[in-house]
N, C-alpha and C positions, 0 to 999 in steps of 0.2 A: 717384089710383094717377098722374093726371098731377103733378102737385103732385110724388109725392115721387119721379118721375125726373127729369123738371125740379132738384129740389134737389141731386141726384149728379150730376148734367152737370155744375151749377153750381161742386163738388165738384169735382171733376176741375179744371173750368179753372182756377179758384183756384191749382191743384195744380203745374198746370204751366206758369205763370207765373214767369220769375226774377224776381230785382229787378234793379232798372235802378242802373247804378253812377254814379259822378261822369263828370260832360262831359267829354273829353279838351282840354286845350289847342290850337289848330287849328296846324300843321306850318308851321316858319317856314322850311323850302329851303333849308338855309344849306350850303354848298355844305364838303365837307372840306378839311384843310386839304394843304398840296403837301407831299412827303414827299422826295418825287426828283430836286429841282430840281441841275444840276450845270452846268458853266461854265468857260468857257475862254476862253484867245484864240486868236483863228486868223486869221494877216495884222492888219492894221490897224482888224480888230471884234471886239469878245467875244461868243461863241455860247451863251449860254441855251439851258435844253436840262428838260424838266420834263413827266409828266404830269401831263392834265389828271384831276380826279377825278371820280368816277361816279355817288358816293351823297351825299347830303345826312349833318350830324349828326343827324340824327335815324336814321340808318340808310337813306333813303326812294332809290331813284334821280331820281336830276336828267331834268328832265323838259324844262323850257326851258332856252332858250341866259345862259352864263355869259359874265364878261369878267373880264380879267387883269392885274392892276395888280403890276411888277417896279418894285423899289427897288433901287438902285446908293448910294450913299454911305460916307463914309471907314469904315475900319477903326479896332480900336482907341475907340473910342468908346459914351458907353453907351446899351442903346438905342433909345430914345428920343428919344435927339437923333443918333443915325440915325435916325426914322424923322419927324423935323421934318422934315430936310436934305438925306434923300437926294433925287436925280432921280427921279424917276416916269418910267414910259412904260406908255399904256394902250393904244398899234395895237396890242396883242399879240393871234395869229391864234386864234383857238381852234374853228374847225371841226373840228379833228381832234383826236383825245388824245392824239397825240405832238404837244408844240409845241417849237418849234426858232425863236427868235428871233434879232438880228443887231443891235450896239451900237454905234456907231463908237465906236474906244477912248483915240483922239484926248486925250481931256481927263485921262485916269486915268494914264497912261504914269509909269511912276518914283514908284506911289503903291499899296498896300495900298487894296482895296476891299470891301465886304460887297454882297454880293447877294444880296434874296429875292424871294419873288414871294408873292400872295395873289389868293384869285377869289370871286368877288364874284355874288350869284345878281342875278336882274331888279331884285330892289327892293335891290339895291347892298348886301344881308348877306352880311359874312364869319365866317371862323371865325380868321382870325388871317395873321400869317406862318408862312412854309414854313418847312424849316429853312434857314440864311444858311450861303452859300460866301462862302469868304475868298480873294481872287485876286489877287496880286501883278503888277499890268501892267507889262510890259516893251516897251523899242524894238520893234517890231515884229521879228519873222524874217525874215530876205531869203529868198526861197526859191533853189534849190537847180539849178545851170546847167549847161549843154553839154549832158544824158543822153545816156547812148548807149550801146543794148543790140550787143553781138555774142556771135556764137554763139564757142562753143570744146567744147571734148570732156566739158570735165563737164556741161554744158547751155548757159544765155542770161548772159552778163558785161556786169554790168550799172557801168560807172562814169559821175561826173559831179562838177561843182567847189563847193564851198562851206565856212561856216567856224565851221558851227555845231556843237553835243556831238552831237548826234543824229540821225539821220535814220528814216525808216518810206515803206518800197517800200509798191506800192502795182501791181497786177496786172489785169488784164479780159484773157477771153480774145474773141477774136473773137465776134459773136454777143450779149455779155454785155451789159447794158442799165449795167449799176454793176460798178465799180473793188474788190476786197478787198482786203484790208491784206493783205501777203505775207511779211513781213518788216519788224524795227530793227535799226539797225546806226549803230557811234559812227563806223566807215572811211566812204573815200565813191567805194563799192568795192561789191558782191554780185554774187554767184554764185546764182544759179534752176538748183537741181539738177531740178527735178519738170516737164522739158517735158516734150512729146511736139512728137513729129516732126512739119510739115507744118502741125501749129496755127501761128496766125496771135495772136501775144502786145503787150498794150499795158503797157507798163512809165511811171508815174511816181512820184515823192518828192515829201517832203515836210521839211522841216527842223523839230525840236523841243527843246523843252528842259521839261524839268519832273523839280524842285526846289524842296520848300518848297511854297509859296502859289505857286509861278509855276510855270500848264502854258498854256503857249504850242507854237505852230506856225503854220511858215508856208504860206504859197497855196504848192501843186500845179505841178511842173512839167509842161509840154505832154506828154500821152501820146507817149511816144515805140514803136513796135509793128516785129513782126519775127517769119517767121515762117521756125523754122530745117528746113536740112537736115540729114538726117545723112550727113556727111563724113570723116567718123572713121574710118580702119579699125582695126580692134583693133589692139591694141600682134604687135612685134614678136615672130612665136617665139626663144627660148633655150638653151641647153644642151644642139643637137645635137647624137648621139652614135651611133655605126657600127658593127656589130655583125657581121663576116661567120659564117655559115655556108654548112654543102653543099648549096649551090645558090642560095644566099639572102643577103640582108642583113634586118638589122632595128636599121631607124630608132627614136631613142625623144630625145624634148625636154621640153622644161618647161614647161606649158599656159600659155597665152598668156589674161589674165584680163581679160574682157570683159563688159560682159552680153548683149547680143547674138553674143555668136558665132556663127558658123557651122559652122566645120571649120578643115578646116589643105589647101593644096596642098603637095603635094611634088616636087620637081625634083630631074632626074638630068644628064648630062654622064659620056661617057668619056673620059677623061682632061681637056683643056682647054679644051674645045670650049665653047660659049653652055648655061647652064642649058636644059633644054626639060621643062614640063610630064610629069609620069607619071602622077598619080592622083591622089586626094584623099583626104582622111580627115575624116570627122564623126564620128565615136564617141568616139576620144580620140587624146592624142601620140605614137604611135606610127604606126609602118608596115613591113610584109613584103614586100620588094622580091625577085620572085622572076624577074623575068628578067634574069637578070647569067650573065654567063661566066668559067667557072672562070679565074682567070690574069690576067683583065684587073683597070685600076685605075676607078674610080665616084667618083665627087664628085656633091657630095648638098646641099641647102639644103629650107629649111620656107617657106614664108608660114603667114597667118593670116588668117579674111577672114570677115566679118559679113552681116547675110540682105540687104541694102541689094542686092550683094554690095557692099563695100570692103574693097580685099586692101594688106594691109599688106608691106611691103620684108622680100625674105628674110635669113632667119635668115644668119648665118658659115659657110660650107659646110665640110665634112665629107670626108673623101679616104680611103676601104680598096681592098682587092686583092679581089676576092671569092676566094669558094674553089672 
């Protein structure tokens, strides 16, 4: 009996075993190529940026530190000659995924260069050079000078001096660590209309040129700060008209267009004396004066005010005889 049981067990064991395939070759752990290399001239440096690969050519996660080698050489030459003659840089930081690296530009001013990078494993294995970037290196652009922010009714107006084809404006709000790009312009002035009163803003400007393979920018100006305050009244009301009705005078005028308009002040005087405030209107550009005496002549004017309140000048006065 035990012999039969042993035979059945042996058969079941044999059926459950799979065949052993061919042994896999050991992984080489070669880092993938960089595909997002970019380069631009900034001041008197060439700034190179790229992202380190996270996987190998076998699609395995990279487990060990890698090194990077940057090459810069003349453009318009066969790539094998570029590779043989390109100047190499190997002190590139690779501790963080996003890599930024600067190279002095003086050796290539007035020349077109090709820039590429390759990543090497701890065994110096590489998948090859990255995408190739062509850059026309020019004489460094001078930074703008005399940046001056001034509060104006529209916001903050910036002015500066310079001779570049384009400028890039940066803004940092008080408390923020880094400045953000605000705008680009081909003028030497810009008005920031997106400000809030009583906030402190810090501005800086750089010159730049971008045409063909030229991608160059200057150093930024030192930051210039300003805390704008609302000292700007609404526009003076216009079109004031008066109509006399029994026991009252009806006033109407054109609206004063201002984003922070709060209302209107109404002024009146009997005869030719100084105008005195008799009321205000917050709902619209009209007012009904019931405090008149029939037969007497009155002179009226209106002004506009905002939330602060800043008050405008008074409108042109109108005269009318009450009924």
